[in-house]
C-alpha positions in Angstrom: -19.0 8.0 3.7 -16.8 6.0 0.7 -13.8 4.7 1.4 -11.1 2.8 -0.4 -9.4 -0.6 0.9 -8.5 0.8 4.4 -5.1 -0.3 5.0 -3.5 -1.0 8.5 -0.9 -2.9 10.1 -3.6 -4.0 13.1 -5.5 -6.1 10.7 -8.0 -5.8 7.6 -6.8 -6.7 4.3 -3.2 -6.7 5.2 -3.6 -9.2 7.7 -5.2 -11.6 5.1 -3.0 -11.2 2.3 0.7 -10.8 3.9 0.7 -14.3 5.1 0.4 -15.6 1.8 3.1 -13.4 0.8 5.3 -14.6 3.2 4.9 -18.0 2.3 6.1 -17.0 -0.9 2.5 -17.5 -2.8 1.4 -13.9 -3.1 1.5 -12.4 -6.7 -0.3 -9.9 -8.6 -4.0 -10.6 -9.5 -4.9 -11.3 -13.2 -2.9 -8.9 -15.3 -2.2 -6.7 -12.4 -3.0 -3.6 -14.5 -5.9 -3.5 -12.1 -6.0 -0.1 -10.0 -7.1 -0.2 -6.3 -7.6 2.6 -4.0 -6.6 2.5 -0.6 -6.3 4.8 2.4 -4.6 4.3 5.7 -6.5 3.4 8.7 -5.3 6.4 10.6 -6.4 9.0 7.4 -10.0 7.5 7.4 -10.2 8.2 11.6 -8.7 11.5 11.1 -11.6 12.4 7.9 -14.3 11.1 10.4 -13.3 13.2 13.3 -13.1 16.1 11.0 -16.2 15.7 9.5 -18.1 15.5 12.5 -16.3 18.3 14.5 -16.8 20.5 11.2 -20.8 19.3 10.7 -20.1 18.2 7.5 -23.1 17.0 5.4 -23.5 15.3 2.1 -21.2 12.6 0.7 -17.7 12.1 1.8 -14.9 10.2 -0.6 -11.9 9.0 1.5 -9.1 7.3 -0.5 -6.0 8.4 -1.7 -5.7 11.1 -4.9 -3.6 8.5 -6.5 -4.1 5.0 -6.9 -1.9 2.5 -7.5 -2.0 -1.2 -9.7 -2.0 -4.7 -8.0 1.1 -5.2 -9.5 2.9 -2.3 -7.9 1.0 -3.1 -4.3 1.9 -6.8 -4.9 5.7 -5.9 -5.2 5.6 -3.9 -2.1 3.7 -6.6 -0.1 6.0 -8.9 -0.9 9.1 -6.7 0.3 7.5 -6.1 3.3 6.2 -9.9 4.6 
């Protein structure tokens, strides 16, 4: 299974990034135009369970259809920190 960056309030990438934004040090990376594919932890788990239950075979990609750029994600992380 291939996933985008898994986001969760339980840890992972957000746990590492949000403290930086809380200190006022977060911002865009590079030009901010780079796109990231992401998915919520609950959605990854649902996909895995569905694939097992329905005996899926082959390659599975799990991420949102519409990626967002670092610049827009950075402004969101700054607001929720």
